[in-house]
N, C-alpha and C positions, 0 to 999 in steps of 0.2 A: 247621264252616265248610267249604263245598265247595271243590274245587281252584281253580275259576275265581275265586271270591271271595277266596281266599287269595292267588292271583297278583296280583289287583288291589290288595289291601291292601299287599303287599310292594312293588309298583311305586310306589305312592303314597308309601310311606315312603322308597324309594330315590331318587326324583327329586331332592329338594333336595340329597342327598348327592352325586349324580352331577354336579349343577351346581357344587357346591363342590369336589369332588375329581377329577372326570372318571373315567377308567378306573382310577385309583389307589384308588378307594373299595374297602373290604374288605367281605367278606360279614359279618364280625363287626359292623362299623359299621351295616350295613343291618339285621341282626337286632336289634341294640340299639334302633335307631330304630323298628322295627316291633313291638317288645315280644315277640319270639319267639326260640326257640332257633335257633342257626346252622344246624343240620341240617334245620330245617323249610324253609329256602329251597331246599335241594337235593332236597326231596321234590316240588317243583313246577317247578323249573328244573333243567335238565341240568347247567349250570355258570354261572359268573358272566357269561360272554359272552352266554349266552341271556337272562339277566336284563337286561344292558345293552341288548340288542336290543329287549327289551320296553319299556324306558324310552324309547328313541328312538321306538318306535311310539306310545307314549302321548303323548309330547311333540308328535308330528305330528298327533295326532287333533284334528279341529276340533269335537268334540262339545260342549265347554264353550262355545266361541264361538257355535256354532249355538243353544245354549240362550239365550244372551244376545241374539242377533239376534231370536229368536222373541219376546222380551219387549219389544222396541222398540215403543213406542206409535205406531200409524199416525195418531193424532190430532195428532201434532206436525208442524211444518213439515218439509219435506224436509231442510233444513240440519241440524236437530236429529236427525233419524233417521240421517243419514249420519255425524254426529259420534259418536253412540253406537255405530254399526256399526264405524267406524274404530277407536274405543277398544278394542272387543272383539277385533278382528282384530290390532291392534298387540300386545295381550297375548299372543295366540297366537304371533305371530312372535317376540316377545321370548323366550318359553319355548323355542321351537324353537332359536333362536340360542344360548341359554344352554346347553342340553343338548348340542347338536351341537358347539358351540364348545369346551366343556369336554372332551369326548371327543377332539376333534381336537388340542387343546393338550397332552393327556397321552398321545398316541400311540394312542388307541383309535379303532376304526373298525368299521363293520358288516362282519361276515365274509360271505363268499360261501357258497353252499350246498355240499352234499357234493360230492366229486369226481364230475365228469361231469354234475352238476346244479347249475350256478351259479344263485345267487339272482337272480330276475328283478328288473329295476329297478322302482321303484314307478311306478304310473301316476298321475303328478301331475295330469294333466288330469281323470281320473276322480275323483281324491281331492278336487279343488277344486270339483267340480260341485255338491254340496249347498250350499257357501258361495255360489257364484254364483247359485244358485236363490233362496237366502234374501235375498241382496242385491237381486236383480231384483224381489222382492216389495215391497221398500222404495221402489222407483221407480214401482211400478204406478199409484198415484193420480195421478202427473204424466205419464202416458203421452202424452197429447195435446199436451203442451207440450215434450216431449223431442225433441232432434234425432235420437236413436237409439232403437230399441226398448229396453225395460227390461233385457232380457237382455244386449244389447250395452253398455249404459251400465254395468251391473254388472261386466262384464269389463274395461272401461276403468278403472273405479274401483278394482278389485282390482289391476290392473297398476300404477296410480299409487301405491297403498298399499304394494306391495312395494318399489317404487323409493324411496318416502319413508322407509322404515325405515332406509335407509343401510347395509344389510347386503349384502355380496357374496353371490353364489349359493353354496349349500352346496358345499364342496370348492374354491371359488375364492378368490382373494386380491384384496385391494384395495390399490392403490398409495397411495391417499389415506386419511387418517383418516376413519372413518365419521361422518357427520352425519345427524341426524334432523330431519325436518320435523314441526312440531307438528300435532296432529290438526286443530285449527281452521283452520290455514293450508292444510293439504292439502285439506280440504273446500271452503274458500273458492276456492282456485285451480281445483279440479275444476269447481265450479259457475259461476265467473265469469271464468276465464282468468287468465293471468299479466300481461296488460297493464292499466295503470291507465286508459288511454284507447284507443279504437279507432285502428287505424293506417289511414291513407288509402292506397289502392292506386294 
């Protein structure tokens, strides 16, 4: 197995353990889950912190969600397309929240770069671009009946989805208990608004 494949296999085995134990997870637990010797981990990762960083990166990756978005049938009505998309993206956000929340709760955090070369913050706008583009494609058949172009509709939908998860921003705190909006309700409000009847001006 080449080093990249081994790294990927170790990260996949580590992710559930990171969610369960946070930064308190041990390399022995990870090795056992991966079915490898403990020393094998440190042939591809410099230390446990680098492995935890790789787990956060994997949790943030939208690759699986993008695969699911690509499978959404364009033959369905828009409401069905958006419901499938929202379910896929909810799963991504839940995974991110579980990993980052577990590390935060156990005192773990992503380290900065070496002295004099601090790690650059992630480009969240660039990272979300493939997701926005995939969502825009789901709106494309209704382009003529939309109030906004598909690209802008996708951006608004994605914003509503993030708010609807009920999670505070990473690193932030919420004074109120988190609440989640169901996927069907979120899509219904997005398409039809929050009012049951039009309001007269």
